[in-house]
N, C-alpha and C positions, 0 to 999 in steps of 0.2 A: 602530272608534272613530277610528283614525288617519286613515282616509280622510275621515271627517266633518270632522276638524280641518283637514286639508289643503284641502278644498273651502271651508270657512269662511274660512281665511286667503286663499285664491285670490280670494274675493269682496271681502274687506276690503283686503288688501294682496297683489296678485297675485304679485310675485316671492318673497315669503316662503312662500306655499303651494307654489310650484314647488321652492324650495330645500329644503323639508322632505322631499320625495321624491327629488329628483335631485342634491342638493348643488350644487356650483358648476360645473355642466356647461353645455353649450350651451343646454339648455332654460331654465336660469335666466337666462343673459345675454340671450337672445332675449326672454324675458318682461320683463326689466328695461328693455330698449330699447323694446319696445312700450308699456310703462307710461309711459315718458318722453314718447312721442309722443301718448299719450292714455290715460286710465285705462281706458276701455271696451275698446280693442283688447288691452291687457294682461290685463284680466280674462277676456275671451273666450278668449284663447290659453291662459291658465293653467288655466281650467276644462277646455278641450278636451284639453290635455296630460294632466291628471290623470285624466280619465275614459276616455281611449282605451286 
């Protein structure tokens, strides 16, 4: 169930989905940066990180 919630958050608000799994690490900051550059790159990165 936690994985479903992370993926759902990654689709709606990408940095939050990454934060739920990794905390305030490199993955979170990279997701936040990509989301600022464009929502789609941030979402794709968040989903990729959470499913790998």
